[in-house]
N, C-alpha and C positions, 0 to 999 in steps of 0.2 A: 273335690271334683270341680271342674270349671263350670261357670254358670251358663245359663241359656243364651246369654248375649255374647259369650266369648267368640262364637263363630263369626258374629258381625265384626268384632274387633279384628279378627284374623283376616276377613275379607277387606276391611278398610286398609289394613297395612299392605295387603297385596295390591290394592288399587293405587295407593300412594306410591309404592315402590315402582310399579310399572309406569306410572305417570312421570315420575322423576327420570326413569330410564328413557322414556320417549322424549322428554325434553332435552336430556343429555345427547341423545342421538340426533335430535334436530339441531342442537348447537353444533355438533360435529359437521353435519351436512351444510349448515349455514357458513361454516368457516373452512370448507374444503379447499378454497383457493387463497386463504389468508396466510401471508408470509409469517413463518415462525410459530404457527399454531400447532399444538400437540393434541393428538386425539385423546378424548376423555372417555372414561368408562365408569358407569355406575356399578359399584361392587355390591352384590347382593349377599346378605348373610341371614341365616335362620335366627330368629329371636329365641330367647331362652324358653325352654319347654315348661310345661306345667306338670309337676313342679320341679324345682331344682332339688337334688338330693341334699338333705340335711340330716344330722343325727336324730334317730328315733322318729323319723318321719315316714309314715307308711305311704308307699307309692302305689299308684294304679298299675295295672298290667301295661308296661310300656309307658314312657313319658309322652304326654300329648303335646304336639307342636302348637306353637302360638302364632306362626306365620313367618313373614320375611320383612326385612328392612334394608335400606341402603346404608351400608356401613360408612362408605366414603365415595366421593367422586374422584377416581384415580386418574392422574395424568400419565400417559404413556410416554416415558422419556428414558433415554439411555445416556447416562453421564459420560461413559467411556467414548461413545460415538461423538458426543459434543466436544470432548477434548481433541479427538482426531480431526473433526471438522475445523475447529479453530486453529489448530496447528497448520493444517493444510491451507486454510484461508489466509493465514499470515504469510506463508511461503508464496502463495499465488499473488498476494498484494505486492510483495517485494519485487517479483520478477515482472509482473504486468506493468508496474510503474516504470521499471527500467526499460522495458520494451517500448513504451510510449515515448520516453525521453530520447532513447537512441534513434527512434524514427525521426525525431526533430533534428538530432545531431547529424544524421546521415543526409538529410535534405540540404544541409549547408554546403556539403562537399559534393559537387556535381560530377565527380569522376564516375565513369570513364568518358564523359562527354568532352568535346574539344574546347570548351570554355572553362575548364576547371584549372585550379592552381598548377597541378602537375603538368598538363599540356602547355599552359602558358609559360611556365618556367622552362620547359624544354625548348619552346619556340624562342624564348629570350636568349638562351645560350646559342641556339642555331643562328640567330640574327648576328651574334658576335662573330660566329664562323663566317657568315656571309660578308660581314664588314672586313674581316681579315683578307678575304679574297678581293674586295673592292674598297680599299681603305679611304678613298676620297669621295665615294658615292654619297651624296647628301640624302638620297632616298633611303638607303640602307641605314644611315645614321638616324634618320627620323623613325625608321621602324624599330631600331634598338631602343630609342627613347620611349616610343609608344608602348612597346611590349613591356619595358621596365615599369612604366606607369600603370599598365593594366595589371601586372603581377602585384605591384604594391597595393592597388585598389582591391584586388581579390583577397589578399592577405588581411587588409584592414577590415573588409566586409565580413570575412569568415571569423576573424577575431571578435568583431563587434557582435555578430549573431550568437556566437558561443557565450559571450558575456550576457546577452539577453536571456539565454536559457538558464545560465547560472543565477541571474537576478530573479528570474521567475520562480526559482526554487527557494532562494534566500535573498531578500533585499536588505542590504545593510545601509545604515545611516549614521552619520556622525552625531553624537549626542550633544555636541557643543563644546566638549572638553577634549576632543581628539580621539575619543574611544568610539569604536564602531558597535552599533547595537542592531539587533534584528528588527526590521521595520515592516516586513511584509514577505510575501512569497508563499508558495504552496506549502512549504514546511510549517510555517507559522499558522497558516489556515488549518492544516490538518491537526496540529496540536490544539487549536481552539475547538475543533470538532471532538477530539478526544476528551477534552475537559467537559464539554457539553454532555457527551455520552456518560461520563463518570458521574456527573451530577444527577442525571436521570436514573442511573443505576442506584445511586445512593438513596434517592427519594423512593424508588420502587422497593428497595430493600426495607426501608422503614415501614412501608405499607404492608409488605409481605409478613414482616415480624408481628405486626399487630393482628393480622388475620390468623396467623398461627396461634397467637396468644389466646384467641377466643375459641380455639379448637377446630377451626375450619381449614379448608384446603384452598389456598389462593392460586388456583391453576392458571387463570388468565394473566394474573400479575407475573407469575413465574415465566410464562411464555414471553411476555413483553421484555422481561429482564434478560432472558436467554437470547432473544433476538438482538438486543442492544449489545450483548457480549459478543455475539457473532459479528456484528458490524465493527465493534472495537478491534477485533482480531485482524481486520483488514489493515489497520494502521500501525499496530504495535505487536511485538511478541507478548503473548498473553498466557497466563496460567490461572485457572479458576479452580478453587477447592470449596466444595460445599461443606461447611464446618459442622453443622448439626441440623436437627429437625426444626429449628426455630426460624429458618430462612436466612441466616447469616452466611456470607461467603467470604473467602479469602481471595483477594484479587491481586495478582502480581504482574507488574508491567516493567519490562527491562530488569526483571529480577527484584524489583522493589515492591513491597506490599502497600497497597493504597489504604489510606485511613478514611473509612467511611463515616467516622464520627465527627468529622470536621463540618463546621457550619458554612453557610454561604459566604461569610466574610473571609474564610480561609481558602476559598477557591479563587483562581484555578489551582488544580492539583499539580499540573505540569506547566513549566515555563521553559523557554529556551534562551540561551545567551550565546554570543559569539566570542570564541577564544582567539583573539587576533594573533597571539604568539604562535599558536599551532595551526591556525586556520581551521579550527574545529568548532562544531556545534555541540554545546553542552545542554543536556536536558536535565532540569532540576525537578525532582519529585518530592512532594510532601507526603512522606510515607509514615508507617507506624513508628519507625525508629527515629523520625524527624526528617529534616531536609537532607536529601542525598542527590548527588550529581552523577550523571552517566555521560561518558564521552561517546557520541555516536560513531566517531571514527574508529574507536578501539573496541566497541562492543562486540563486533563479529570475531574478535580474537578468541573469545571464550564461548561463543554461542553461534548457532547457525543463523544466516540472514533471514529476517522475518519482518514483515510489515512495511507499508509504503513509506513511513517516516524515515526509517533506516535506509530504504532504497533511494530516497531523494538525496540524502546526504552523501551516500556512496557515489551516486551519479554526479552530484555537484563537484566532488573531488576529481572525478575523471574529466569533467568538462574543464576545470581549472588546469588540469594536467595538459589537456590538448591546447589550451590557450598558451600555456608556457612553452609548449613545443613549437607553436607557430612563432612566438616571440624569438625563441632560440634560432629558428630557421631564418627569420628575417634579419636578425643581428649578424648571423654568419654571412648571409648574402651581402648585407651592407658593408661589413668589414672587408670581405674579400674584394668586392668591386672597388671600393674606395682605396684599398691598399694598392691595387694595380694602377690606380690613377689614369684611366683611359679617357682623359679629357684634358683640354688646355686650361690648366689651373690659373694661368694669368688672366683668362677671360672671365673667371668666376669669382664672386665675392666670398664663397665658401668652397673649400677644397673637398667637395663631396659629389658623388653621383647619386647615391641614396642618402637621404637625410631623415632625421626624426626617429622616433621609436614607436613600434607597434603598441597600440593601446594608450598612448599618451595623447590626450586631447589637446594639449598645448604645444606639442611638437610632433606633428603627424608624420608617420612613416610614408615617404613618397620619393619620387625622383626629383632631384633639384629643379625647382621651377625655372631657373635660368637655362638649364639644359633643355627643358621642354619648350621654352621660348625660342632657343636657337640650338638645335641639335648638331649644328656643324662644329661646335666646340668639342665634340667627341673625337678623340684621337684614334683613328682607324689603325694606326701603326701598332697600337698596343692591344688591339682587339683579341689577338690570339691568347694573350696573357689571361684574359677573362674567360674565353671560350673553353680553354683546357681544364679549368677548375670544375667543370661539370662532372668529370669522371674521377676527381681526386677525393679520396677518403679523408675525412677531417676528424681528428681525435684530440684536438687541443695542443698538439705538439708542433713541430716545425716541418716544413716541406720546401723543397727547392723547385722553383718554377722559373724557367728561362735563366738558370744560373744564379738566381737570387733567392735567398732563404726568406720565407715568410712564416709567421706564426699562424697556425690555423685555428679557427673557432671550433669548439667542441661539439661535434655532431655524433658522438658515440662511435666514431670510426666509420661513419657512413658518408656517402656522397650526398649532394643536395637532393637528388631524385630519390635515393634510397631512404633518406631520413623522412622525407614527406610521405613516401609510400608506406613506411613503417607506422606513421600516424594513422593513415587510412586503414591499414591492416588491423591495427589495434581497435579502431572504432568498429570495423566490420566484424571482428571476432567477438567483441563484447556484445554487439547488437545481435549476432547470430546466437550466442549463448543465451541472451535474455529472451529471444524469440522461442528457442527450443525449450528452455526451462518453463516459460509461460505456458506453452502448449502442454508440456508434461504435467505441470502442476494443475492446469485446468482440468485435464482428464482425471487426475487423481482426486481432485476436489469434487468433481461431478460424481465420481464413483462413490466416494464416501457420503456425499449428500444423498445419493440414491439409496444407499444402505440405511441411512438414518431416516429418510422419508418413508421407507418401507416399514420401519419399526414404529414410527410415531405419526406418520402422515395419515390423512383421512382417505380411506378407500370407499368411494361412493357406493359401489355395489354391495360391499360388506355392510355398510351402514343401513342401506335400504332393507337388506335381509333382516338385520337386527330390529329395524323399525317394525317390520311385519311381526316378528317374534313378540315384541313388547305390546304391539297392538292386540294380538290374540290373547296374550296374557292378561291385558287390561280387560278385554271383553269377557274372558273366562272368570276373572275375579268379580266383575260386575254381575255375571250370571250367578255366582255363588252368593253374592250379597242379595240379589233378588229372591233366590230360592229360600235363603234363611229368613228374609222378611216375610215371605208367604207362609212359612212354617210357623213363625211366631204369631202372625196375624190369625192363622187358623187356631193356634193354641189359646190365644188370649180372647179373641172376639167371636169365634165360631163354635167353640165347644159348649155343650149344654151344662 
């Protein structure tokens, strides 16, 4: 039979259990607005009855309960929703980054305004038509030179601004031996952030394992780690596997498993290099299997696009493509005009209307300074030879103009205007895709986050009702304790 004081022990356990439950509920309410916080719950469990069945042990009629205890403080978390959230976050990070970069790219090209490259190029060829109608008019010749110079300036400025965007993504620097190394830019900054997050995850994991080893539940540490993993998913494609109940996790980035056993001296985990041969960014990971290198350019061949780091490299490649297209257009324009020789070559030191190369700081693409100084050297009698090229498709073959065969520059079979419009169309299509995908992924991400928050987030109304429940439970347990105390006092002190 239980002793007279067993009831006091039962009441004590009830008081302690409801007090812990009240404190847990208060902890939930205090963190209702804390990012990454998971609702916690004190799990009540009946203690072993008096007495446990053993062989040859006579029991009383029915086992007598001995009260309640908090078996654990449970963290309400759904790993499957975490996986969905991180996958969605990676996709959103990819498209949101592209949207931001394409907004910068589109701002460079001012079309359809009248001061964009397309309109100025049209005006340039129309000026040659006007000169054909008035071959000796010095004013028209000056207009041809000015429009040519304006067109060259716009091309130089657009090419330079695209270069600034590319350099803001990846800044390359000669290491002194002729090799280009990554020296800065958004991509390097984000890789540094990834390394910092990985280091924090490693340190938290060590702390979590120690708490588990002592038989406790590291809820708040787990929340901090999960929040870091959510942040990490913004930058890289991420796969997280909880390996066992010891707090260890398997973390895969770009398909490579991160080694959390590495010391500070072995960090950073991820580094980037520039592959000049292929104009590619290589990401080297210190993984479980050793050092492994991933080509960012080729990663999407076998996996869906995910993470802002991958997006930065993909967009950088597109920017370099646009720059190459502008160079191609300027070279075709220069070759065509110079081949037609619509100027008095005897009056010029160089036999060129356009000189230099787009993007070459030592040989700037521009109208010959001598022509700008004296536009009258332009030969109006040859103006039509230039003007008619505005409607000629150029595919790198030969074309007959005015009975003379000329080799054309390769513009993929397009005219000057069509080729430039194709560049704008490509930019606009990619920008529109990025914008639409960003909106879609944002909506998907918000929906999944809402589902996860409904499962693990703190509902203030619900917690307040639980607070009242545990308050009444505590008060009732205290009343039991008081009653038992009065009974014992009467039994011990007041009986004759």
